[in-house]
VMD Tcl script that draws the C-alpha trace (Angstrom):
set ca {
  {-31.40 -24.69 -32.38}
  {-30.15 -27.82 -33.23}
  {-26.33 -29.00 -32.27}
  {-23.56 -30.19 -34.61}
  {-23.31 -34.05 -34.11}
  {-20.76 -34.35 -37.07}
  {-18.05 -31.42 -38.05}
  {-18.93 -29.85 -41.41}
  {-16.23 -30.90 -44.43}
  {-13.30 -28.65 -43.64}
  {-13.04 -25.41 -45.64}
  {-10.34 -24.77 -48.04}
  {-6.81 -24.74 -45.98}
  {-8.27 -26.28 -43.22}
  {-7.25 -29.61 -41.57}
  {-9.49 -32.34 -42.41}
  {-7.89 -34.46 -39.22}
  {-10.14 -33.57 -36.49}
  {-8.58 -30.86 -35.41}
  {-10.28 -28.63 -32.40}
  {-12.22 -25.98 -34.71}
  {-14.93 -24.32 -33.93}
  {-18.11 -25.71 -36.29}
  {-20.20 -23.55 -38.59}
  {-23.66 -22.51 -37.24}
  {-26.23 -24.56 -38.81}
  {-28.97 -23.31 -40.78}
  {-31.70 -23.61 -37.77}
  {-28.84 -22.74 -35.27}
  {-29.61 -19.19 -34.81}
  {-28.36 -18.77 -31.26}
  {-25.39 -20.80 -30.94}
  {-21.86 -20.78 -31.65}
  {-20.49 -23.75 -31.03}
  {-16.79 -25.15 -30.62}
  {-15.94 -28.76 -30.44}
  {-12.51 -29.81 -28.48}
  {-10.25 -32.55 -29.81}
  {-8.31 -32.71 -26.32}
  {-5.44 -34.51 -28.61}
  {-4.26 -31.68 -30.46}
  {-1.49 -29.28 -29.45}
  {-2.44 -26.52 -26.85}
  {-1.48 -23.71 -29.74}
  {-4.23 -25.29 -32.16}
  {-6.66 -25.60 -28.85}
  {-6.13 -22.13 -28.31}
  {-6.74 -20.49 -31.41}
  {-9.83 -23.08 -31.43}
  {-11.07 -21.17 -28.38}
  {-10.00 -17.37 -29.52}
  {-12.11 -17.97 -32.85}
  {-15.48 -19.36 -31.14}
  {-14.81 -16.30 -28.96}
  {-14.32 -13.88 -31.92}
  {-17.39 -15.41 -33.31}
  {-19.41 -15.02 -30.18}
  {-18.70 -11.57 -30.32}
  {-19.33 -10.50 -33.68}
  {-23.07 -11.69 -32.90}
  {-25.71 -9.49 -31.01}
  {-27.46 -10.23 -27.72}
  {-29.36 -13.20 -27.33}
  {-26.51 -15.33 -28.32}
  {-25.26 -18.78 -26.58}
  {-22.02 -20.67 -27.21}
  {-22.20 -23.91 -26.93}
  {-19.06 -26.28 -25.94}
  {-18.53 -29.38 -26.96}
  {-16.19 -31.67 -24.64}
  {-16.32 -35.39 -26.01}
  {-14.74 -38.31 -24.57}
  {-11.14 -37.77 -24.22}
  {-9.04 -40.51 -25.71}
  {-6.70 -42.93 -23.66}
  {-3.46 -41.23 -22.19}
  {-4.64 -37.56 -22.24}
  {-4.76 -37.59 -18.43}
  {-1.07 -35.76 -18.56}
  {-1.64 -32.18 -19.35}
  {-0.46 -30.11 -20.85}
  {2.39 -31.72 -22.55}
  {5.98 -30.06 -24.24}
  {4.95 -26.81 -24.30}
  {6.44 -23.19 -22.80}
  {5.08 -21.04 -20.49}
  {4.52 -18.29 -23.19}
  {2.02 -21.27 -24.79}
  {0.46 -21.90 -21.00}
  {0.05 -18.18 -20.85}
  {-1.88 -17.47 -24.24}
  {-4.03 -20.53 -23.23}
  {-5.39 -19.41 -20.13}
  {-5.78 -15.86 -21.18}
  {-8.37 -17.84 -24.10}
  {-10.10 -19.44 -21.57}
  {-10.39 -16.47 -19.17}
  {-11.61 -14.11 -22.55}
  {-14.33 -17.33 -23.08}
  {-15.13 -17.49 -19.12}
  {-16.18 -13.56 -19.53}
  {-18.21 -13.56 -22.96}
  {-21.41 -11.21 -22.84}
  {-22.86 -14.60 -24.26}
  {-23.86 -17.31 -22.16}
  {-22.12 -21.06 -22.23}
  {-23.22 -24.05 -22.12}
  {-20.44 -27.12 -22.03}
  {-21.70 -30.54 -22.90}
  {-19.35 -33.10 -21.49}
  {-19.00 -37.05 -21.87}
  {-17.38 -39.73 -20.76}
  {-13.30 -38.83 -19.67}
  {-12.74 -34.67 -19.19}
  {-9.69 -33.60 -18.41}
  {-6.87 -31.37 -18.77}
  {-8.25 -28.64 -21.84}
  {-12.02 -30.13 -21.47}
  {-11.95 -29.54 -17.52}
  {-10.78 -25.92 -17.95}
  {-13.35 -25.22 -20.41}
  {-15.77 -27.02 -18.34}
  {-14.94 -24.82 -15.39}
  {-16.14 -21.91 -16.95}
  {-19.53 -23.02 -18.54}
  {-22.41 -21.13 -17.33}
  {-24.42 -24.16 -16.94}
  {-23.14 -27.44 -17.83}
  {-24.17 -30.67 -19.18}
  {-23.24 -34.12 -18.33}
  {-23.46 -37.85 -19.30}
  {-23.76 -40.32 -17.01}
  {-20.53 -41.89 -18.15}
  {-19.42 -38.52 -16.64}
  {-15.54 -38.82 -15.03}
  {-13.57 -35.69 -14.42}
  {-10.13 -36.43 -14.42}
  {-7.44 -34.49 -12.85}
  {-4.23 -33.20 -14.87}
  {-1.59 -35.06 -13.16}
  {2.05 -35.61 -14.53}
  {4.17 -37.74 -12.45}
  {1.48 -37.70 -9.22}
  {1.43 -33.60 -8.93}
  {-1.50 -32.23 -10.15}
  {-1.23 -29.30 -12.52}
  {-0.81 -26.18 -10.70}
  {-3.11 -24.00 -13.63}
  {-6.17 -21.91 -13.46}
  {-8.13 -24.81 -12.85}
  {-6.87 -25.09 -9.11}
  {-7.75 -21.36 -8.87}
  {-11.25 -22.02 -10.48}
  {-11.57 -25.37 -7.96}
  {-11.09 -23.66 -5.61}
  {-13.19 -20.83 -5.87}
  {-16.48 -22.77 -7.08}
  {-16.08 -25.57 -4.43}
  {-14.34 -23.80 -1.39}
  {-11.03 -24.72 -0.25}
  {-11.39 -27.83 1.88}
  {-13.17 -29.46 -1.09}
  {-10.86 -28.06 -3.16}
  {-7.92 -29.00 -1.28}
  {-8.84 -32.89 -1.60}
  {-9.04 -33.15 -5.01}
  {-5.29 -31.33 -5.50}
  {-3.83 -32.76 -3.09}
  {-4.85 -36.67 -4.39}
  {-5.71 -36.27 -7.62}
  {-8.93 -38.46 -7.47}
  {-11.31 -38.92 -10.42}
  {-14.92 -37.45 -9.89}
  {-18.07 -39.33 -11.37}
  {-21.08 -38.08 -12.41}
  {-22.65 -38.49 -9.58}
  {-20.30 -36.98 -7.58}
  {-19.69 -33.99 -9.72}
  {-23.45 -33.12 -9.69}
  {-23.48 -33.31 -5.80}
  {-20.43 -31.01 -5.75}
  {-22.09 -28.58 -8.10}
  {-19.56 -28.98 -11.16}
  {-22.33 -30.20 -12.97}
  {-25.98 -28.66 -13.32}
  {-27.83 -31.31 -14.95}
  {-26.87 -35.23 -15.81}
  {-28.82 -36.12 -18.82}
  {-28.78 -39.78 -21.06}
  {-29.62 -37.74 -24.05}
  {-27.38 -34.73 -23.71}
  {-28.51 -33.63 -27.20}
  {-32.08 -33.29 -26.43}
  {-30.37 -31.16 -22.98}
  {-28.10 -29.06 -24.74}
  {-31.07 -28.18 -26.78}
  {-33.41 -27.57 -24.37}
  {-30.80 -25.39 -22.58}
  {-29.55 -23.28 -25.57}
  {-33.26 -22.33 -26.27}
  {-33.72 -21.38 -23.28}
  {-30.41 -19.22 -22.16}
  {-30.87 -17.80 -25.95}
  {-33.46 -15.65 -24.68}
  {-32.00 -14.12 -21.32}
  {-28.36 -14.12 -23.03}
  {-27.09 -10.26 -23.16}
  {-24.84 -8.28 -21.65}
  {-26.69 -7.05 -18.90}
  {-26.57 -10.88 -17.69}
  {-22.75 -10.77 -18.04}
  {-22.03 -8.18 -15.88}
  {-24.01 -9.72 -13.03}
  {-22.06 -13.18 -13.81}
  {-18.99 -10.94 -13.55}
  {-20.28 -9.63 -9.87}
  {-20.47 -13.59 -8.96}
  {-17.04 -14.69 -9.95}
  {-15.56 -11.12 -8.08}
  {-17.80 -11.76 -4.88}
  {-15.57 -14.26 -3.43}
  {-12.35 -11.85 -3.86}
  {-13.52 -9.06 -3.19}
  {-14.22 -7.35 0.16}
  {-17.29 -5.51 0.74}
  {-16.07 -1.85 0.59}
  {-13.82 -2.93 -2.87}
  {-17.05 -4.54 -4.28}
  {-19.34 -1.80 -3.14}
  {-18.02 -0.06 -6.39}
  {-18.69 -2.25 -9.27}
  {-22.15 -3.51 -7.77}
  {-23.21 0.82 -8.00}
  {-22.14 0.71 -11.04}
  {-24.32 -2.07 -12.15}
  {-27.44 -0.92 -10.42}
  {-26.86 2.65 -11.85}
  {-27.02 0.76 -15.19}
  {-29.53 -1.10 -14.43}
  {-32.04 1.82 -13.41}
  {-30.97 3.56 -16.54}
  {-32.16 0.62 -18.41}
  {-35.14 0.52 -16.70}
  {-36.18 4.32 -16.73}
  {-35.52 3.78 -20.82}
  {-37.58 1.22 -21.09}
  {-40.70 2.96 -18.92}
  {-39.69 5.85 -21.34}
  {-40.29 4.08 -24.34}
  {-43.38 2.17 -22.87}
  {-44.89 5.51 -22.85}
  {-44.16 7.24 -25.75}
  {-45.76 4.06 -27.17}
  {-48.95 4.56 -25.14}
  {-49.59 8.85 -26.15}
  {-48.51 7.52 -29.74}
  {-51.82 5.08 -29.53}
  {-53.77 7.73 -28.17}
  {-53.24 10.79 -29.99}
  {-53.82 7.96 -32.73}
  {-57.16 7.33 -31.30}
  {-58.15 10.56 -30.85}
  {-57.09 11.40 -34.78}
  {-59.61 8.43 -35.73}
  {-62.55 9.96 -33.97}
}
mol new
graphics top color blue
foreach p $ca { graphics top sphere $p radius 0.5 }
foreach p [lrange $ca 0 end-1] q [lrange $ca 1 end] { graphics top cylinder $p $q radius 0.2 }
display resetview
């Protein structure tokens, strides 16, 4: 698999000015659905780009990977989300949630300034790669941290104490601290090579079964034991059935081989 360094020529009827878009797979890119985000674009276009990537990922078979490219945001993009209404915010949050719950695993690759929509997408990535110059920008308007679902995810991923420091003070987070906090899994000078390696490895394990385990992890911090028991038992039952089916297939193949051997004697 190779990741996409540049956008392909726009198809007929599509914008040619760098609008956030889903990048079509290259001929060797059999595992990956790529979304490259342009944080300068209006929220409705960003939402459409995320939903488009989800559509493509859902149409693929197990083993697919979604690659989220989050390039350096231009100056002046800290304020988020701009002049929008609550319905547009709702659509955006639902699109990000849809991405978070895809059966496909996702890899986020971030460099430079990462804030606003890019930060939202980074926080839902299953595996997160950052460049050494990465800087997570708190989405702040007039001194106030934007109260979107990034607050919820930061709190769940870091715990209330660390999240409080970030949300109340709105400090930027450099690459080293992001890794120490667990917001980034890997720092790499060559993010292209890191993304390529991660996509190949994750493509081997990305399927609906792994997505179920991810969902159990996401729910673990909000559900009490008795509430979580049902979903975990359902997942265990599903796994037992899968293992039994796999064992049955293996036994059938062995019996077929034995029969063929007897017939050939």
